[in-house]
Each structure stands twice: as structure tokens, then as C-alpha cells.
N, CA, C and O atoms as a printed pandas DataFrame, in Angstrom:
     atom_number atom_name residue_name chain_id  residue_number  x_coord  y_coord  z_coord
0              1         N          MET        A               1    0.857   -1.170    0.000
1              2        CA          MET        A               1    0.000    0.000    0.000
2              3         C          MET        A               1    0.903    1.234    0.000
3              4         O          MET        A               1    1.868    1.315    0.760
4              5         N          SER        A               2    0.570    2.188   -0.867
5              6        CA          SER        A               2    1.404    3.387   -0.940
6              7         C          SER        A               2    1.151    4.284    0.267
7              8         O          SER        A               2    0.141    4.151    0.957
8              9         N          MET        A               3    2.072    5.184    0.505
9             10        CA          MET        A               3    1.982    6.106    1.639
10            11         C          MET        A               3    0.736    6.989    1.515
11            12         O          MET        A               3    0.065    7.245    2.515
12            13         N          LYS        A               4    0.422    7.452    0.318
13            14        CA          LYS        A               4   -0.762    8.306    0.119
14            15         C          LYS        A               4   -2.047    7.546    0.455
15            16         O          LYS        A               4   -2.954    8.100    1.077
16            17         N          LYS        A               5   -2.123    6.279    0.045
17            18        CA          LYS        A               5   -3.312    5.472    0.334
18            19         C          LYS        A               5   -3.449    5.222    1.829
19            20         O          LYS        A               5   -4.559    5.232    2.362
20            21         N          MET        A               6   -2.318    4.997    2.511
21            22        CA          MET        A               6   -2.363    4.773    3.959
22            23         C          MET        A               6   -2.839    6.032    4.684
23            24         O          MET        A               6   -3.640    5.951    5.616
24            25         N          ILE        A               7   -2.353    7.179    4.261
25            26        CA          ILE        A               7   -2.769    8.440    4.878
26            27         C          ILE        A               7   -4.254    8.678    4.629
27            28         O          ILE        A               7   -4.980    9.084    5.536
28            29         N          ALA        A               8   -4.708    8.426    3.399
29            30        CA          ALA        A               8   -6.126    8.603    3.068
30            31         C          ALA        A               8   -6.995    7.652    3.880
31            32         O          ALA        A               8   -8.043    8.052    4.387
32            33         N          ALA        A               9   -6.570    6.398    4.008
33            34        CA          ALA        A               9   -7.337    5.419    4.791
34            35         C          ALA        A               9   -7.393    5.833    6.258
35            36         O          ALA        A               9   -8.435    5.714    6.903
36            37         N          GLY        A              10   -6.268    6.322    6.783
37            38        CA          GLY        A              10   -6.236    6.785    8.171
38            39         C          GLY        A              10   -7.155    7.975    8.382
39            40         O          GLY        A              10   -7.849    8.056    9.396
40            41         N          ALA        A              11   -7.163    8.903    7.427
41            42        CA          ALA        A              11   -8.030   10.084    7.533
42            43         C          ALA        A              11   -9.498    9.677    7.495
43            44         O          ALA        A              11  -10.306   10.212    8.254
44            45         N          LEU        A              12   -9.851    8.743    6.626
45            46        CA          LEU        A              12  -11.242    8.268    6.568
46            47         C          LEU        A              12  -11.650    7.581    7.863
47            48         O          LEU        A              12  -12.756    7.792    8.361
48            49         N          ALA        A              13  -10.769    6.767    8.402
49            50        CA          ALA        A              13  -11.076    6.081    9.661
50            51         C          ALA        A              13  -11.256    7.095   10.786
51            52         O          ALA        A              13  -12.187    6.981   11.583
52            53         N          PHE        A              14  -10.373    8.081   10.852
53            54        CA          PHE        A              14  -10.484    9.113   11.882
54            55         C          PHE        A              14  -11.780    9.894   11.714
55            56         O          PHE        A              14  -12.460   10.181   12.700
56            57         N          GLY        A              15  -12.129   10.241   10.486
57            58        CA          GLY        A              15  -13.372   10.964   10.223
58            59         C          GLY        A              15  -14.591   10.166   10.647
59            60         O          GLY        A              15  -15.544   10.728   11.186
60            61         N          GLY        A              16  -14.571    8.865   10.410
61            62        CA          GLY        A              16  -15.684    8.010   10.835
62            63         C          GLY        A              16  -15.819    7.963   12.343
63            64         O          GLY        A              16  -16.933    8.006   12.864
64            65         N          LEU        A              17  -14.715    7.878   13.046
65            66        CA          LEU        A              17  -14.756    7.867   14.505
66            67         C          LEU        A              17  -15.224    9.216   15.037
67            68         O          LEU        A              17  -16.000    9.275   15.991
68            69         N          PHE        A              18  -14.754   10.294   14.423
69            70        CA          PHE        A              18  -15.148   11.628   14.862
70            71         C          PHE        A              18  -16.659   11.816   14.670
71            72         O          PHE        A              18  -17.333   12.348   15.552
72            73         N          THR        A              19  -17.184   11.387   13.537
73            74        CA          THR        A              19  -18.623   11.513   13.269
74            75         C          THR        A              19  -19.424   10.680   14.261
75            76         O          THR        A              19  -20.459   11.135   14.747
76            77         N          LEU        A              20  -18.973    9.487   14.566
77            78        CA          LEU        A              20  -19.654    8.641   15.541
78            79         C          LEU        A              20  -19.705    9.332   16.887
79            80         O          LEU        A              20  -20.747    9.318   17.543
80            81         N          GLY        A              21  -18.615    9.934   17.314
81            82        CA          GLY        A              21  -18.575   10.640   18.596
82            83         C          GLY        A              21  -19.526   11.816   18.628
83            84         O          GLY        A              21  -20.163   12.062   19.653
84            85         N          VAL        A              22  -19.639   12.544   17.544
85            86        CA          VAL        A              22  -20.551   13.685   17.485
86            87         C          VAL        A              22  -21.983   13.200   17.571
87            88         O          VAL        A              22  -22.800   13.808   18.263
88            89         N          GLY        A              23  -22.303   12.117   16.881
89            90        CA          GLY        A              23  -23.660   11.584   16.930
90            91         C          GLY        A              23  -24.052   11.157   18.332
91            92         O          GLY        A              23  -25.194   11.353   18.747
92            93         N          MET        A              24  -23.123   10.582   19.054
93            94        CA          MET        A              24  -23.426   10.149   20.402
94            95         C          MET        A              24  -23.593   11.352   21.338
95            96         O          MET        A              24  -24.388   11.299   22.276
96            97         N          ALA        A              25  -22.863   12.412   21.092
97            98        CA          ALA        A              25  -22.946   13.587   21.953
98            99         C          ALA        A              25  -24.318   14.250   21.839
99           100         O          ALA        A              25  -24.792   14.858   22.799
100          101         N          HIS        A              26  -24.957   14.139   20.679
101          102        CA          HIS        A              26  -26.254   14.776   20.480
102          103         C          HIS        A              26  -27.408   13.950   21.026
103          104         O          HIS        A              26  -28.557   14.388   20.960
104          105         N          ALA        A              27  -27.140   12.792   21.551
105          106        CA          ALA        A              27  -28.200   11.933   22.061
106          107         C          ALA        A              27  -28.455   12.155   23.548
107          108         O          ALA        A              27  -29.139   11.351   24.182
108          109         N          ASP        A              28  -27.922   13.221   24.105
109          110        CA          ASP        A              28  -28.053   13.486   25.534
110          111         C          ASP        A              28  -29.485   13.813   25.933
111          112         O          ASP        A              28  -30.237   14.444   25.190
112          113         N          GLU        A              29  -29.829   13.368   27.119
113          114        CA          GLU        A              29  -31.119   13.677   27.730
114          115         C          GLU        A              29  -30.880   14.022   29.189
115          116         O          GLU        A              29  -29.916   13.567   29.805
116          117         N          VAL        A              30  -31.776   14.836   29.730
117          118        CA          VAL        A              30  -31.689   15.154   31.143
118          119         C          VAL        A              30  -33.114   15.275   31.691
119          120         O          VAL        A              30  -33.987   15.888   31.076
120          121         N          GLN        A              31  -33.320   14.675   32.862
121          122        CA          GLN        A              31  -34.608   14.788   33.542
122          123         C          GLN        A              31  -34.540   16.007   34.452
123          124         O          GLN        A              31  -33.611   16.153   35.246
124          125         N          VAL        A              32  -35.534   16.878   34.326
125          126        CA          VAL        A              32  -35.587   18.086   35.125
126          127         C          VAL        A              32  -36.165   17.748   36.495
127          128         O          VAL        A              32  -37.080   16.931   36.597
128          129         N          GLU        A              33  -35.638   18.369   37.545
129          130        CA          GLU        A              33  -36.128   18.116   38.897
130          131         C          GLU        A              33  -37.572   18.584   39.034
131          132         O          GLU        A              33  -37.993   19.553   38.403
132          133         N          GLY        A              34  -38.305   17.883   39.859
133          134        CA          GLY        A              34  -39.704   18.237   40.121
134          135         C          GLY        A              34  -40.630   17.372   39.300
135          136         O          GLY        A              34  -40.334   17.029   38.156
136          137         N          GLY        A              35  -41.748   17.026   39.893
137          138        CA          GLY        A              35  -42.714   16.181   39.225
138          139         C          GLY        A              35  -44.087   16.839   39.208
139          140         O          GLY        A              35  -44.356   17.755   39.986
140          141         N          TYR        A              36  -44.942   16.373   38.329
141          142        CA          TYR        A              36  -46.293   16.903   38.168
142          143         C          TYR        A              36  -47.298   15.776   38.373
143          144         O          TYR        A              36  -47.053   14.631   37.992
144          145         N          SER        A              37  -48.413   16.111   38.970
145          146        CA          SER        A              37  -49.415   15.081   39.240
146          147         C          SER        A              37  -50.221   14.707   38.000
147          148         O          SER        A              37  -50.826   13.637   37.948
148          149         N          THR        A              38  -50.229   15.595   36.995
149          150        CA          THR        A              38  -50.975   15.286   35.766
150          151         C          THR        A              38  -50.107   15.578   34.536
151          152         O          THR        A              38  -49.174   16.380   34.590
152          153         N          LEU        A              39  -50.434   14.915   33.446
153          154        CA          LEU        A              39  -49.759   15.150   32.180
154          155         C          LEU        A              39  -50.004   16.580   31.713
155          156         O          LEU        A              39  -49.091   17.236   31.210
156          157         N          ASP        A              40  -51.224   17.062   31.876
157          158        CA          ASP        A              40  -51.548   18.431   31.452
158          159         C          ASP        A              40  -50.666   19.463   32.145
159          160         O          ASP        A              40  -50.176   20.385   31.493
160          161         N          ALA        A              41  -50.457   19.329   33.438
161          162        CA          ALA        A              41  -49.624   20.268   34.187
162          163         C          ALA        A              41  -48.181   20.218   33.687
163          164         O          ALA        A              41  -47.531   21.256   33.566
164          165         N          CYS        A              42  -47.688   19.042   33.401
165          166        CA          CYS        A              42  -46.335   18.875   32.881
166          167         C          CYS        A              42  -46.207   19.553   31.515
167          168         O          CYS        A              42  -45.212   20.225   31.244
168          169         N          GLN        A              43  -47.210   19.375   30.663
169          170        CA          GLN        A              43  -47.158   19.945   29.330
170          171         C          GLN        A              43  -47.281   21.468   29.336
171          172         O          GLN        A              43  -46.783   22.126   28.422
172          173         N          VAL        A              44  -47.923   22.026   30.329
173          174        CA          VAL        A              44  -48.010   23.480   30.443
174          175         C          VAL        A              44  -46.627   24.059   30.739
175          176         O          VAL        A              44  -46.240   25.067   30.148
176          177         N          ASP        A              45  -45.887   23.436   31.642
177          178        CA          ASP        A              45  -44.563   23.940   32.026
178          179         C          ASP        A              45  -43.448   23.521   31.068
179          180         O          ASP        A              45  -42.439   24.216   30.955
180          181         N          GLY        A              46  -43.615   22.415   30.392
181          182        CA          GLY        A              46  -42.563   21.852   29.547
182          183         C          GLY        A              46  -41.857   22.836   28.633
183          184         O          GLY        A              46  -40.627   22.874   28.633
184          185         N          PRO        A              47  -42.575   23.633   27.854
185          186        CA          PRO        A              47  -41.895   24.546   26.927
186          187         C          PRO        A              47  -41.113   25.665   27.620
187          188         O          PRO        A              47  -40.262   26.301   26.997
188          189         N          ASN        A              48  -41.391   25.908   28.892
189          190        CA          ASN        A              48  -40.763   27.014   29.617
190          191         C          ASN        A              48  -39.652   26.579   30.568
191          192         O          ASN        A              48  -39.043   27.420   31.230
192          193         N          VAL        A              49  -39.384   25.289   30.644
193          194        CA          VAL        A              49  -38.381   24.776   31.578
194          195         C          VAL        A              49  -36.990   25.166   31.109
195          196         O          VAL        A              49  -36.666   25.043   29.928
196          197         N          GLU        A              50  -36.176   25.634   32.036
197          198        CA          GLU        A              50  -34.770   25.953   31.773
198          199         C          GLU        A              50  -33.926   25.305   32.862
199          200         O          GLU        A              50  -34.366   25.149   34.001
200          201         N          ILE        A              51  -32.706   24.932   32.490
201          202        CA          ILE        A              51  -31.784   24.392   33.479
202          203         C          ILE        A              51  -30.612   25.351   33.626
203          204         O          ILE        A              51  -30.333   26.148   32.730
204          205         N          ALA        A              52  -29.932   25.267   34.759
205          206        CA          ALA        A              52  -28.882   26.229   35.105
206          207         C          ALA        A              52  -27.666   26.139   34.186
207          208         O          ALA        A              52  -27.102   27.172   33.824
208          209         N          GLN        A              53  -27.254   24.951   33.804
209          210        CA          GLN        A              53  -26.054   24.793   32.982
210          211         C          GLN        A              53  -26.388   24.056   31.696
211          212         O          GLN        A              53  -27.020   23.000   31.725
212          213         N          GLY        A              54  -25.967   24.609   30.580
213          214        CA          GLY        A              54  -26.133   23.924   29.298
214          215         C          GLY        A              54  -27.535   23.979   28.741
215          216         O          GLY        A              54  -27.893   23.153   27.901
216          217         N          ASP        A              55  -28.339   24.928   29.183
217          218        CA          ASP        A              55  -29.727   24.993   28.732
218          219         C          ASP        A              55  -29.830   25.077   27.206
219          220         O          ASP        A              55  -30.725   24.479   26.609
220          221         N          ALA        A              56  -28.927   25.810   26.587
221          222        CA          ALA        A              56  -28.966   25.989   25.130
222          223         C          ALA        A              56  -28.702   24.686   24.374
223          224         O          ALA        A              56  -28.995   24.601   23.181
224          225         N          ASN        A              57  -28.157   23.675   25.043
225          226        CA          ASN        A              57  -27.867   22.395   24.396
226          227         C          ASN        A              57  -29.102   21.519   24.212
227          228         O          ASN        A              57  -29.056   20.514   23.503
228          229         N          TYR        A              58  -30.186   21.897   24.842
229          230        CA          TYR        A              58  -31.395   21.064   24.816
230          231         C          TYR        A              58  -32.530   21.828   24.153
231          232         O          TYR        A              58  -33.075   22.769   24.729
232          233         N          GLY        A              59  -32.884   21.418   22.940
233          234        CA          GLY        A              59  -33.905   22.115   22.176
234          235         C          GLY        A              59  -35.263   21.438   22.175
235          236         O          GLY        A              59  -36.228   21.995   21.652
236          237         N          HIS        A              60  -35.355   20.255   22.748
237          238        CA          HIS        A              60  -36.610   19.500   22.737
238          239         C          HIS        A              60  -36.977   19.095   24.162
239          240         O          HIS        A              60  -36.104   18.936   25.015
240          241         N          TRP        A              61  -38.249   18.934   24.407
241          242        CA          TRP        A              61  -38.722   18.489   25.714
242          243         C          TRP        A              61  -39.878   17.515   25.513
243          244         O          TRP        A              61  -40.548   17.534   24.481
244          245         N          ASP        A              62  -40.100   16.677   26.498
245          246        CA          ASP        A              62  -41.308   15.851   26.536
246          247         C          ASP        A              62  -41.594   15.446   27.971
247          248         O          ASP        A              62  -40.714   15.501   28.830
248          249         N          CYS        A              63  -42.810   15.045   28.219
249          250        CA          CYS        A              63  -43.241   14.620   29.550
250          251         C          CYS        A              63  -43.327   13.100   29.578
251          252         O          CYS        A              63  -43.903   12.480   28.685
252          253         N          ARG        A              64  -42.749   12.515   30.610
253          254        CA          ARG        A              64  -42.778   11.053   30.770
254          255         C          ARG        A              64  -43.232   10.727   32.184
255          256         O          ARG        A              64  -42.859   11.391   33.151
256          257         N          GLN        A              65  -44.037    9.698   32.273
257          258        CA          GLN        A              65  -44.522    9.280   33.586
258          259         C          GLN        A              65  -43.488    8.379   34.247
259          260         O          GLN        A              65  -42.979    7.436   33.640
260          261         N          GLY        A              66  -43.189    8.692   35.502
261          262        CA          GLY        A              66  -42.240    7.902   36.270
262          263         C          GLY        A              66  -42.921    6.741   36.963
263          264         O          GLY        A              66  -44.148    6.638   36.966
264          265         N          GLY        A              67  -42.129    5.876   37.545
265          266        CA          GLY        A              67  -42.645    4.716   38.263
266          267         C          GLY        A              67  -43.473    5.077   39.484
267          268         O          GLY        A              67  -44.233    4.255   39.996
268          269         N          ASP        A              68  -43.320    6.319   39.949
269          270        CA          ASP        A              68  -44.075    6.785   41.106
270          271         C          ASP        A              68  -45.427    7.386   40.727
271          272         O          ASP        A              68  -46.165    7.848   41.598
272          273         N          GLY        A              69  -45.760    7.384   39.419
273          274        CA          GLY        A              69  -47.041    7.916   38.952
274          275         C          GLY        A              69  -47.005    9.396   38.618
275          276         O          GLY        A              69  -47.959    9.917   38.040
276          277         N          LEU        A              70  -45.919   10.090   38.970
277          278        CA          LEU        A              70  -45.800   11.508   38.637
278          279         C          LEU        A              70  -45.247   11.676   37.226
279          280         O          LEU        A              70  -44.638   10.763   36.668
280          281         N          TRP        A              71  -45.473   12.858   36.662
281          282        CA          TRP        A              71  -44.987   13.194   35.325
282          283         C          TRP        A              71  -43.764   14.084   35.446
283          284         O          TRP        A              71  -43.740   14.996   36.272
284          285         N          TYR        A              72  -42.735   13.827   34.620
285          286        CA          TYR        A              72  -41.487   14.562   34.669
286          287         C          TYR        A              72  -41.150   15.120   33.287
287          288         O          TYR        A              72  -41.419   14.493   32.263
288          289         N          VAL        A              73  -40.549   16.326   33.285
289          290        CA          VAL        A              73  -40.085   16.929   32.038
290          291         C          VAL        A              73  -38.685   16.397   31.741
291          292         O          VAL        A              73  -37.812   16.395   32.610
292          293         N          TRP        A              74  -38.485   15.952   30.524
293          294        CA          TRP        A              74  -37.190   15.499   30.026
294          295         C          TRP        A              74  -36.762   16.419   28.901
295          296         O          TRP        A              74  -37.560   16.726   28.015
296          297         N          LEU        A              75  -35.525   16.860   28.922
297          298        CA          LEU        A              75  -34.967   17.680   27.863
298          299         C          LEU        A              75  -33.998   16.828   27.053
299          300         O          LEU        A              75  -33.276   15.995   27.600
300          301         N          SER        A              76  -33.996   17.050   25.740
301          302        CA          SER        A              76  -33.057   16.334   24.878
302          303         C          SER        A              76  -32.531   17.283   23.816
303          304         O          SER        A              76  -33.110   18.336   23.548
304          305         N          SER        A              77  -31.423   16.881   23.222
305          306        CA          SER        A              77  -30.809   17.739   22.214
306          307         C          SER        A              77  -31.289   17.366   20.836
307          308         O          SER        A              77  -30.879   17.981   19.852
């Protein structure tokens, strides 16, 4: 294998690993503290929830029911 082909193969492999890492970084989720007794109450607050650090990293939200029967806001990127 020529030196140019080895360098090109190495660059492609590195690019694939870098892309994989970026994809995994965007899959983050965080559960916001506090629970709601109803889905409706959770959905009213959901669009307005902010967190202290990294708030701009999370552009989506949804409400999920926990094992305790309460509803929680989850933020995802």
C-alpha cells in the first residue's frame, strides 16, 4: 500500500470515529427536577423549563410518567 493510500485510509477512519462521537454527543437527555401530578400540568410547564447549565444544548422536551405515577419533564438535544 502506498503512503498516500495509507494516509487517506487513516483520515477516513479518523473521520468516521469523529462523526460517531458527534452523533453520540447529540443523544443526551436530562430529567428536570420536580414532578407533576398530571400530564396536562407537565405539558403546560414543559416549553418554559430551563436548566442552570447547558440549557442551550437542549432544544426538545417531553413529559414522561415515572414509576411513582408523577410526570417529569425530560430535555433532549
